[in-house]
N, CA, C and O atoms as CSV, one atom per row, in Angstrom:
chain,resi,resn,atom,element,x,y,z
A,1,THR,N,N,-11.487,-5.977,-2.299
A,1,THR,CA,C,-11.278,-7.377,-2.619
A,1,THR,C,C,-9.923,-7.558,-3.279
A,1,THR,O,O,-9.417,-6.653,-3.944
A,2,SER,N,N,-9.344,-8.729,-3.091
A,2,SER,CA,C,-8.051,-9.045,-3.674
A,2,SER,C,C,-8.268,-9.974,-4.848
A,2,SER,O,O,-9.218,-10.756,-4.869
A,3,SER,N,N,-7.368,-9.884,-5.841
A,3,SER,CA,C,-7.488,-10.783,-6.970
A,3,SER,C,C,-6.108,-11.136,-7.459
A,3,SER,O,O,-5.138,-10.450,-7.138
A,4,GLY,N,N,-6.007,-12.200,-8.234
A,4,GLY,CA,C,-4.727,-12.617,-8.775
A,4,GLY,C,C,-4.686,-14.117,-8.945
A,4,GLY,O,O,-5.649,-14.811,-8.620
A,5,ASN,N,N,-3.571,-14.623,-9.453
A,5,ASN,CA,C,-3.422,-16.047,-9.691
A,5,ASN,C,C,-2.204,-16.570,-8.961
A,5,ASN,O,O,-1.172,-15.899,-8.911
A,6,LEU,N,N,-2.311,-17.769,-8.390
A,6,LEU,CA,C,-1.201,-18.394,-7.707
A,6,LEU,C,C,-1.071,-19.878,-8.013
A,6,LEU,O,O,-0.413,-20.576,-7.242
A,7,ASN,N,N,-1.637,-20.394,-9.058
A,7,ASN,CA,C,-1.491,-21.785,-9.471
A,7,ASN,C,C,-1.593,-22.776,-8.306
A,7,ASN,O,O,-0.626,-23.471,-7.995
A,8,VAL,N,N,-2.737,-22.836,-7.677
A,8,VAL,CA,C,-3.000,-23.788,-6.607
A,8,VAL,C,C,-3.924,-24.854,-7.167
A,8,VAL,O,O,-4.985,-24.531,-7.702
A,9,THR,N,N,-3.538,-26.126,-7.052
A,9,THR,CA,C,-4.343,-27.221,-7.570
A,9,THR,C,C,-5.186,-27.795,-6.441
A,9,THR,O,O,-4.661,-28.130,-5.379
A,10,GLU,N,N,-6.491,-27.908,-6.667
A,10,GLU,CA,C,-7.388,-28.436,-5.648
A,10,GLU,C,C,-7.759,-29.878,-5.951
A,10,GLU,O,O,-7.919,-30.265,-7.108
A,11,ALA,N,N,-7.895,-30.669,-4.886
A,11,ALA,CA,C,-8.353,-32.050,-5.022
A,11,ALA,C,C,-9.589,-32.209,-4.148
A,11,ALA,O,O,-9.503,-32.029,-2.933
A,12,HIS,N,N,-10.717,-32.537,-4.721
A,12,HIS,CA,C,-11.962,-32.695,-3.973
A,12,HIS,C,C,-12.609,-34.021,-4.346
A,12,HIS,O,O,-12.573,-34.451,-5.499
A,13,ASP,N,N,-13.206,-34.661,-3.333
A,13,ASP,CA,C,-13.855,-35.940,-3.601
A,13,ASP,C,C,-15.371,-35.808,-3.713
A,13,ASP,O,O,-16.063,-36.814,-3.862
A,14,ASN,N,N,-15.899,-34.584,-3.644
A,14,ASN,CA,C,-17.320,-34.282,-3.798
A,14,ASN,C,C,-18.214,-34.919,-2.741
A,14,ASN,O,O,-19.422,-35.026,-2.950
A,15,THR,N,N,-17.652,-35.344,-1.610
A,15,THR,CA,C,-18.486,-35.832,-0.519
A,15,THR,C,C,-18.863,-34.649,0.347
A,15,THR,O,O,-18.186,-33.622,0.307
A,16,PRO,N,N,-19.934,-34.766,1.137
A,16,PRO,CA,C,-20.354,-33.643,1.974
A,16,PRO,C,C,-19.292,-33.215,2.989
A,16,PRO,O,O,-19.347,-32.091,3.488
A,17,THR,N,N,-18.333,-34.079,3.304
A,17,THR,CA,C,-17.323,-33.733,4.301
A,17,THR,C,C,-16.104,-33.057,3.697
A,17,THR,O,O,-15.222,-32.619,4.437
A,18,SER,N,N,-16.027,-32.960,2.381
A,18,SER,CA,C,-14.860,-32.314,1.786
A,18,SER,C,C,-14.910,-30.809,2.048
A,18,SER,O,O,-15.992,-30.247,2.219
A,19,PRO,N,N,-13.748,-30.156,2.081
A,19,PRO,CA,C,-13.697,-28.723,2.381
A,19,PRO,C,C,-14.458,-27.911,1.340
A,19,PRO,O,O,-14.671,-28.379,0.221
A,20,PRO,N,N,-14.870,-26.693,1.704
A,20,PRO,CA,C,-15.603,-25.875,0.739
A,20,PRO,C,C,-14.734,-25.551,-0.467
A,20,PRO,O,O,-13.564,-25.200,-0.316
A,21,ARG,N,N,-15.289,-25.666,-1.635
A,21,ARG,CA,C,-14.555,-25.380,-2.870
A,21,ARG,C,C,-14.389,-23.879,-3.008
A,21,ARG,O,O,-15.308,-23.117,-2.709
A,22,THR,N,N,-13.226,-23.457,-3.458
A,22,THR,CA,C,-13.000,-22.036,-3.624
A,22,THR,C,C,-13.434,-21.609,-5.013
A,22,THR,O,O,-13.380,-22.394,-5.960
A,23,SER,N,N,-13.858,-20.382,-5.128
A,23,SER,CA,C,-14.161,-19.823,-6.441
A,23,SER,C,C,-13.033,-18.856,-6.745
A,23,SER,O,O,-12.786,-17.928,-5.976
A,24,GLY,N,N,-12.358,-19.061,-7.842
A,24,GLY,CA,C,-11.175,-18.270,-8.134
A,24,GLY,C,C,-10.092,-18.664,-7.161
A,24,GLY,O,O,-9.700,-19.830,-7.103
A,25,ILE,N,N,-9.609,-17.720,-6.405
A,25,ILE,CA,C,-8.537,-18.012,-5.464
A,25,ILE,C,C,-9.038,-18.055,-4.038
A,25,ILE,O,O,-8.572,-18.884,-3.256
A,26,PHE,N,N,-9.960,-17.202,-3.673
A,26,PHE,CA,C,-10.345,-17.068,-2.287
A,26,PHE,C,C,-11.657,-17.777,-2.012
A,26,PHE,O,O,-12.600,-17.683,-2.797
A,27,SER,N,N,-11.713,-18.492,-0.887
A,27,SER,CA,C,-12.951,-19.157,-0.508
A,27,SER,C,C,-13.991,-18.097,-0.145
A,27,SER,O,O,-13.649,-16.952,0.149
A,28,ALA,N,N,-15.244,-18.490,-0.169
A,28,ALA,CA,C,-16.317,-17.559,0.177
A,28,ALA,C,C,-16.116,-17.033,1.591
A,28,ALA,O,O,-16.349,-15.854,1.853
A,29,SER,N,N,-15.681,-17.904,2.509
A,29,SER,CA,C,-15.480,-17.457,3.888
A,29,SER,C,C,-14.334,-16.462,3.986
A,29,SER,O,O,-14.406,-15.515,4.769
A,30,ALA,N,N,-13.275,-16.661,3.202
A,30,ALA,CA,C,-12.155,-15.714,3.218
A,30,ALA,C,C,-12.591,-14.380,2.648
A,30,ALA,O,O,-12.254,-13.332,3.198
A,31,ARG,N,N,-13.349,-14.402,1.536
A,31,ARG,CA,C,-13.826,-13.149,0.952
A,31,ARG,C,C,-14.740,-12.424,1.932
A,31,ARG,O,O,-14.646,-11.206,2.084
A,32,ALA,N,N,-15.624,-13.165,2.597
A,32,ALA,CA,C,-16.549,-12.549,3.546
A,32,ALA,C,C,-15.791,-11.961,4.736
A,32,ALA,O,O,-16.114,-10.867,5.200
A,33,ALA,N,N,-14.798,-12.676,5.222
A,33,ALA,CA,C,-14.039,-12.199,6.383
A,33,ALA,C,C,-13.325,-10.900,6.073
A,33,ALA,O,O,-13.307,-9.994,6.906
A,34,PHE,N,N,-12.736,-10.789,4.890
A,34,PHE,CA,C,-11.973,-9.599,4.582
A,34,PHE,C,C,-12.832,-8.483,4.013
A,34,PHE,O,O,-12.345,-7.367,3.832
A,35,ALA,N,N,-14.097,-8.760,3.726
A,35,ALA,CA,C,-15.011,-7.706,3.306
A,35,ALA,C,C,-15.643,-7.048,4.525
A,35,ALA,O,O,-16.209,-5.960,4.423
A,36,SER,N,N,-15.548,-7.715,5.691
A,36,SER,CA,C,-16.179,-7.216,6.907
A,36,SER,C,C,-15.225,-6.304,7.669
A,36,SER,O,O,-14.108,-6.713,7.986
A,37,PRO,N,N,-15.645,-5.076,7.968
A,37,PRO,CA,C,-14.779,-4.198,8.745
A,37,PRO,C,C,-14.638,-4.713,10.173
A,37,PRO,O,O,-15.552,-5.342,10.707
A,38,GLY,N,N,-13.495,-4.444,10.783
A,38,GLY,CA,C,-13.290,-4.824,12.173
A,38,GLY,C,C,-12.857,-6.265,12.372
A,38,GLY,O,O,-12.748,-6.707,13.516
A,39,VAL,N,N,-12.608,-7.013,11.312
A,39,VAL,CA,C,-12.147,-8.394,11.454
A,39,VAL,C,C,-10.709,-8.365,11.946
A,39,VAL,O,O,-9.872,-7.658,11.385
A,40,VAL,N,N,-10.421,-9.125,12.986
A,40,VAL,CA,C,-9.062,-9.152,13.524
A,40,VAL,C,C,-8.218,-10.156,12.770
A,40,VAL,O,O,-8.743,-11.056,12.115
A,41,ASN,N,N,-6.916,-9.999,12.864
A,41,ASN,CA,C,-5.990,-10.924,12.228
A,41,ASN,C,C,-5.907,-12.198,13.056
A,41,ASN,O,O,-5.253,-12.222,14.099
A,42,GLU,N,N,-6.565,-13.251,12.600
A,42,GLU,CA,C,-6.583,-14.515,13.346
A,42,GLU,C,C,-5.228,-15.214,13.349
A,42,GLU,O,O,-5.033,-16.168,14.103
A,43,PHE,N,N,-4.286,-14.760,12.522
A,43,PHE,CA,C,-2.965,-15.384,12.437
A,43,PHE,C,C,-1.933,-14.667,13.298
A,43,PHE,O,O,-0.821,-15.169,13.459
A,44,ALA,N,N,-2.273,-13.508,13.855
A,44,ALA,CA,C,-1.333,-12.749,14.681
A,44,ALA,C,C,-0.892,-13.616,15.865
A,44,ALA,O,O,-1.717,-14.229,16.544
A,45,GLY,N,N,0.395,-13.653,16.093
A,45,GLY,CA,C,0.941,-14.431,17.207
A,45,GLY,C,C,1.227,-15.881,16.870
A,45,GLY,O,O,1.892,-16.567,17.647
A,46,LYS,N,N,0.743,-16.372,15.729
A,46,LYS,CA,C,1.023,-17.746,15.319
A,46,LYS,C,C,2.312,-17.767,14.501
A,46,LYS,O,O,2.588,-16.835,13.746
A,47,THR,N,N,3.088,-18.819,14.652
A,47,THR,CA,C,4.340,-18.939,13.915
A,47,THR,C,C,4.081,-19.602,12.565
A,47,THR,O,O,3.579,-20.725,12.513
A,48,PRO,N,N,4.422,-18.911,11.465
A,48,PRO,CA,C,4.226,-19.525,10.145
A,48,PRO,C,C,5.217,-20.657,9.906
A,48,PRO,O,O,6.312,-20.669,10.469
A,49,LEU,N,N,4.817,-21.612,9.058
A,49,LEU,CA,C,5.711,-22.707,8.672
A,49,LEU,C,C,6.820,-22.180,7.773
A,49,LEU,O,O,7.969,-22.608,7.884
A,50,HIS,N,N,6.483,-21.258,6.888
A,50,HIS,CA,C,7.432,-20.584,5.988
A,50,HIS,C,C,6.930,-19.172,5.779
A,50,HIS,O,O,5.734,-18.908,5.902
A,51,GLN,N,N,7.834,-18.267,5.466
A,51,GLN,CA,C,7.429,-16.899,5.175
A,51,GLN,C,C,8.482,-16.227,4.310
A,51,GLN,O,O,9.654,-16.601,4.339
A,52,GLY,N,N,8.059,-15.235,3.542
A,52,GLY,CA,C,8.967,-14.485,2.701
A,52,GLY,C,C,8.236,-13.830,1.547
A,52,GLY,O,O,7.018,-13.953,1.417
A,53,TYR,N,N,8.987,-13.135,0.712
A,53,TYR,CA,C,8.411,-12.424,-0.425
A,53,TYR,C,C,8.197,-13.356,-1.608
A,53,TYR,O,O,9.052,-14.183,-1.927
A,54,LEU,N,N,7.047,-13.212,-2.251
A,54,LEU,CA,C,6.708,-13.889,-3.499
A,54,LEU,C,C,6.072,-12.858,-4.418
A,54,LEU,O,O,5.641,-11.797,-3.967
A,55,ASN,N,N,6.016,-13.167,-5.686
A,55,ASN,CA,C,5.315,-12.315,-6.639
A,55,ASN,C,C,3.990,-12.956,-6.986
A,55,ASN,O,O,3.918,-14.162,-7.221
A,56,LYS,N,N,2.940,-12.151,-7.018
A,56,LYS,CA,C,1.615,-12.629,-7.406
A,56,LYS,C,C,1.117,-11.778,-8.557
A,56,LYS,O,O,1.466,-10.604,-8.678
A,57,GLU,N,N,0.297,-12.383,-9.400
A,57,GLU,CA,C,-0.275,-11.644,-10.505
A,57,GLU,C,C,-1.485,-10.877,-10.000
A,57,GLU,O,O,-2.390,-11.455,-9.399
A,58,GLY,N,N,-1.497,-9.596,-10.243
A,58,GLY,CA,C,-2.611,-8.760,-9.812
A,58,GLY,C,C,-3.246,-8.072,-11.000
A,58,GLY,O,O,-2.661,-7.987,-12.080
A,59,LYS,N,N,-4.442,-7.588,-10.785
A,59,LYS,CA,C,-5.157,-6.864,-11.833
A,59,LYS,C,C,-5.379,-5.442,-11.349
A,59,LYS,O,O,-5.763,-5.214,-10.201
A,60,GLY,N,N,-5.137,-4.506,-12.224
A,60,GLY,CA,C,-5.345,-3.111,-11.881
A,60,GLY,C,C,-5.879,-2.355,-13.077
A,60,GLY,O,O,-6.284,-2.952,-14.074
A,61,MET,N,N,-5.877,-1.061,-12.974
A,61,MET,CA,C,-6.385,-0.223,-14.060
A,61,MET,C,C,-5.515,-0.356,-15.310
A,61,MET,O,O,-5.994,-0.138,-16.423
A,62,MET,N,N,-4.257,-0.708,-15.134
A,62,MET,CA,C,-3.337,-0.835,-16.263
A,62,MET,C,C,-3.261,-2.283,-16.768
A,62,MET,O,O,-2.376,-2.610,-17.560
A,63,GLY,N,N,-4.163,-3.140,-16.327
A,63,GLY,CA,C,-4.155,-4.533,-16.751
A,63,GLY,C,C,-3.442,-5.409,-15.730
A,63,GLY,O,O,-3.247,-5.013,-14.581
A,64,LYS,N,N,-3.062,-6.590,-16.162
A,64,LYS,CA,C,-2.394,-7.531,-15.276
A,64,LYS,C,C,-0.936,-7.120,-15.094
A,64,LYS,O,O,-0.281,-6.641,-16.020
A,65,ARG,N,N,-0.448,-7.324,-13.860
A,65,ARG,CA,C,0.965,-7.076,-13.591
A,65,ARG,C,C,1.376,-7.871,-12.364
A,65,ARG,O,O,0.536,-8.275,-11.560
A,66,TRP,N,N,2.668,-8.088,-12.229
A,66,TRP,CA,C,3.193,-8.842,-11.098
A,66,TRP,C,C,3.457,-7.889,-9.940
A,66,TRP,O,O,4.026,-6.812,-10.119
A,67,GLN,N,N,3.029,-8.308,-8.738
A,67,GLN,CA,C,3.200,-7.504,-7.537
A,67,GLN,C,C,3.956,-8.322,-6.499
A,67,GLN,O,O,3.635,-9.488,-6.268
A,68,GLN,N,N,4.956,-7.714,-5.874
A,68,GLN,CA,C,5.675,-8.393,-4.800
A,68,GLN,C,C,4.875,-8.234,-3.513
A,68,GLN,O,O,4.489,-7.122,-3.152
A,69,ARG,N,N,4.627,-9.334,-2.825
A,69,ARG,CA,C,3.889,-9.332,-1.567
A,69,ARG,C,C,4.612,-10.224,-0.560
A,69,ARG,O,O,5.363,-11.123,-0.939
A,70,TYR,N,N,4.377,-9.965,0.724
A,70,TYR,CA,C,4.975,-10.776,1.788
A,70,TYR,C,C,3.986,-11.878,2.157
A,70,TYR,O,O,2.867,-11.590,2.580
A,71,PHE,N,N,4.393,-13.138,2.000
A,71,PHE,CA,C,3.530,-14.290,2.242
A,71,PHE,C,C,3.946,-15.035,3.499
A,71,PHE,O,O,5.123,-15.061,3.858
A,72,ALA,N,N,2.975,-15.638,4.158
A,72,ALA,CA,C,3.226,-16.520,5.293
A,72,ALA,C,C,2.354,-17.759,5.114
A,72,ALA,O,O,1.152,-17.657,4.871
A,73,LEU,N,N,2.972,-18.916,5.237
A,73,LEU,CA,C,2.269,-20.194,5.106
A,73,LEU,C,C,1.981,-20.743,6.491
A,73,LEU,O,O,2.893,-20.950,7.291
A,74,TYR,N,N,0.706,-20.978,6.767
A,74,TYR,CA,C,0.270,-21.605,8.008
A,74,TYR,C,C,-0.250,-22.990,7.650
A,74,TYR,O,O,-0.255,-23.354,6.474
A,75,GLU,N,N,-0.682,-23.766,8.624
A,75,GLU,CA,C,-1.070,-25.159,8.375
A,75,GLU,C,C,-2.035,-25.309,7.208
A,75,GLU,O,O,-1.793,-26.136,6.328
A,76,ASN,N,N,-3.099,-24.555,7.167
A,76,ASN,CA,C,-4.102,-24.684,6.106
A,76,ASN,C,C,-4.335,-23.399,5.331
A,76,ASN,O,O,-5.288,-23.314,4.556
A,77,TRP,N,N,-3.491,-22.405,5.523
A,77,TRP,CA,C,-3.712,-21.096,4.908
A,77,TRP,C,C,-2.414,-20.522,4.367
A,77,TRP,O,O,-1.350,-20.673,4.968
A,78,LEU,N,N,-2.519,-19.865,3.224
A,78,LEU,CA,C,-1.435,-19.058,2.678
A,78,LEU,C,C,-1.951,-17.622,2.691
A,78,LEU,O,O,-2.912,-17.298,1.995
A,79,CYS,N,N,-1.316,-16.768,3.480
A,79,CYS,CA,C,-1.768,-15.388,3.640
A,79,CYS,C,C,-0.721,-14.449,3.069
A,79,CYS,O,O,0.461,-14.786,3.005
A,80,TYR,N,N,-1.172,-13.250,2.649
A,80,TYR,CA,C,-0.197,-12.269,2.196
A,80,TYR,C,C,-0.553,-10.863,2.652
A,80,TYR,O,O,-1.716,-10.508,2.843
A,81,TRP,N,N,0.513,-10.079,2.817
A,81,TRP,CA,C,0.440,-8.692,3.210
A,81,TRP,C,C,1.179,-7.874,2.152
A,81,TRP,O,O,1.918,-8.441,1.347
A,82,ILE,N,N,0.999,-6.571,2.139
A,82,ILE,CA,C,1.696,-5.729,1.181
A,82,ILE,C,C,3.199,-5.836,1.389
A,82,ILE,O,O,3.955,-5.912,0.420
A,83,ASP,N,N,3.648,-5.842,2.665
A,83,ASP,CA,C,5.084,-5.942,2.933
A,83,ASP,C,C,5.315,-6.516,4.326
A,83,ASP,O,O,4.366,-6.760,5.071
A,84,ILE,N,N,6.576,-6.728,4.668
A,84,ILE,CA,C,6.929,-7.332,5.957
A,84,ILE,C,C,6.546,-6.424,7.117
A,84,ILE,O,O,6.259,-6.910,8.211
A,85,ALA,N,N,6.537,-5.119,6.897
A,85,ALA,CA,C,6.166,-4.188,7.966
A,85,ALA,C,C,4.720,-4.419,8.409
A,85,ALA,O,O,4.433,-4.410,9.606
A,86,GLU,N,N,3.809,-4.625,7.455
A,86,GLU,CA,C,2.411,-4.901,7.806
A,86,GLU,C,C,2.282,-6.240,8.522
A,86,GLU,O,O,1.501,-6.370,9.464
A,87,PHE,N,N,3.050,-7.244,8.073
A,87,PHE,CA,C,3.060,-8.553,8.726
A,87,PHE,C,C,3.540,-8.415,10.171
A,87,PHE,O,O,2.896,-8.911,11.095
A,88,ASN,N,N,4.678,-7.736,10.358
A,88,ASN,CA,C,5.258,-7.576,11.695
A,88,ASN,C,C,4.373,-6.744,12.611
A,88,ASN,O,O,4.400,-6.931,13.828
A,89,ALA,N,N,3.585,-5.822,12.046
A,89,ALA,CA,C,2.683,-4.986,12.839
A,89,ALA,C,C,1.431,-5.749,13.265
A,89,ALA,O,O,0.628,-5.227,14.038
A,90,GLY,N,N,1.254,-6.979,12.772
A,90,GLY,CA,C,0.081,-7.774,13.139
A,90,GLY,C,C,-1.185,-7.363,12.426
A,90,GLY,O,O,-2.285,-7.699,12.865
A,91,LYS,N,N,-1.042,-6.635,11.322
A,91,LYS,CA,C,-2.233,-6.233,10.564
A,91,LYS,C,C,-2.878,-7.450,9.920
A,91,LYS,O,O,-2.221,-8.466,9.693
A,92,LYS,N,N,-4.169,-7.340,9.628
A,92,LYS,CA,C,-4.849,-8.451,8.966
A,92,LYS,C,C,-4.272,-8.614,7.559
A,92,LYS,O,O,-3.870,-7.632,6.936
A,93,PRO,N,N,-4.231,-9.858,7.055
A,93,PRO,CA,C,-3.690,-10.085,5.707
A,93,PRO,C,C,-4.503,-9.347,4.645
A,93,PRO,O,O,-5.711,-9.160,4.787
A,94,LYS,N,N,-3.826,-8.938,3.590
A,94,LYS,CA,C,-4.507,-8.328,2.438
A,94,LYS,C,C,-5.313,-9.403,1.716
A,94,LYS,O,O,-6.336,-9.102,1.100
A,95,GLY,N,N,-4.863,-10.641,1.787
A,95,GLY,CA,C,-5.576,-11.761,1.184
A,95,GLY,C,C,-5.150,-13.060,1.834
A,95,GLY,O,O,-4.092,-13.141,2.458
A,96,GLN,N,N,-5.970,-14.058,1.684
A,96,GLN,CA,C,-5.626,-15.384,2.212
A,96,GLN,C,C,-6.239,-16.437,1.311
A,96,GLN,O,O,-7.284,-16.230,0.695
A,97,ILE,N,N,-5.556,-17.579,1.250
A,97,ILE,CA,C,-5.993,-18.683,0.402
A,97,ILE,C,C,-6.166,-19.907,1.287
A,97,ILE,O,O,-5.236,-20.315,1.983
A,98,ASP,N,N,-7.362,-20.490,1.259
A,98,ASP,CA,C,-7.669,-21.695,2.012
A,98,ASP,C,C,-7.046,-22.883,1.279
A,98,ASP,O,O,-7.427,-23.179,0.147
A,99,LEU,N,N,-6.099,-23.559,1.912
A,99,LEU,CA,C,-5.389,-24.661,1.268
A,99,LEU,C,C,-5.964,-26.036,1.609
A,99,LEU,O,O,-5.441,-27.048,1.144
A,100,ARG,N,N,-7.021,-26.091,2.407
A,100,ARG,CA,C,-7.616,-27.388,2.730
A,100,ARG,C,C,-8.111,-28.036,1.448
A,100,ARG,O,O,-8.836,-27.412,0.672
A,101,GLY,N,N,-7.728,-29.267,1.227
A,101,GLY,CA,C,-8.148,-29.991,0.033
A,101,GLY,C,C,-7.249,-29.763,-1.162
A,101,GLY,O,O,-7.516,-30.300,-2.237
A,102,CYS,N,N,-6.179,-28.974,-1.007
A,102,CYS,CA,C,-5.252,-28.724,-2.113
A,102,CYS,C,C,-4.124,-29.740,-2.074
A,102,CYS,O,O,-3.838,-30.326,-1.029
A,103,SER,N,N,-3.486,-29.944,-3.213
A,103,SER,CA,C,-2.331,-30.827,-3.276
A,103,SER,C,C,-1.173,-30.072,-3.897
A,103,SER,O,O,-1.369,-29.061,-4.571
A,104,LEU,N,N,0.022,-30.562,-3.670
A,104,LEU,CA,C,1.228,-29.924,-4.175
A,104,LEU,C,C,1.897,-30.865,-5.158
A,104,LEU,O,O,2.037,-32.058,-4.891
A,105,ALA,N,N,2.308,-30.328,-6.292
A,105,ALA,CA,C,2.977,-31.144,-7.303
A,105,ALA,C,C,4.062,-30.302,-7.971
A,105,ALA,O,O,3.938,-29.081,-8.068
A,106,THR,N,N,5.107,-30.949,-8.423
A,106,THR,CA,C,6.129,-30.238,-9.189
A,106,THR,C,C,5.563,-29.912,-10.558
A,106,THR,O,O,4.538,-30.466,-10.957
A,107,GLY,N,N,6.216,-29.026,-11.272
A,107,GLY,CA,C,5.778,-28.698,-12.621
A,107,GLY,C,C,5.762,-29.921,-13.509
A,107,GLY,O,O,4.866,-30.079,-14.339
A,108,GLU,N,N,6.747,-30.788,-13.342
A,108,GLU,CA,C,6.830,-32.022,-14.131
A,108,GLU,C,C,5.651,-32.941,-13.821
A,108,GLU,O,O,5.039,-33.492,-14.736
A,109,GLN,N,N,5.326,-33.110,-12.538
A,109,GLN,CA,C,4.194,-33.949,-12.160
A,109,GLN,C,C,2.884,-33.356,-12.667
A,109,GLN,O,O,1.991,-34.091,-13.090
A,110,HIS,N,N,2.767,-32.049,-12.627
A,110,HIS,CA,C,1.539,-31.383,-13.031
A,110,HIS,C,C,1.267,-31.586,-14.543
A,110,HIS,O,O,0.116,-31.755,-14.945
A,111,THR,N,N,2.302,-31.569,-15.351
A,111,THR,CA,C,2.115,-31.723,-16.798
A,111,THR,C,C,1.877,-33.166,-17.227
A,111,THR,O,O,1.472,-33.403,-18.365
A,112,LYS,N,N,2.118,-34.143,-16.339
A,112,LYS,CA,C,1.911,-35.557,-16.667
A,112,LYS,C,C,0.494,-36.018,-16.402
A,112,LYS,O,O,0.195,-37.194,-16.610
A,113,ARG,N,N,-0.387,-35.149,-15.955
A,113,ARG,CA,C,-1.772,-35.567,-15.641
A,113,ARG,C,C,-2.537,-35.952,-16.848
A,113,ARG,O,O,-3.706,-36.323,-16.745
């Protein structure tokens, strides 16, 4: 399982049609997909909207630390791999974040809530 923080703000209207709420960072479906052996990379062959290296906070035996990972943003998903080589090889992401129902705000907008 993957863990860490990426400051994603969710907006939900609590109606039955709203997207599934995530617990922590990863949705239940994302956790289930990556816990299952033999799951193929559903993003292989798709062109990301943006891609590149970002740092994410991870937890390990030595406590919390920042880890550099290769991220790719798709329409409703933010996925990450250990490095660009794994991304280019078409390997399944090490983690993915369901962005359906999320909103984007600047730091200034976020603090004015």
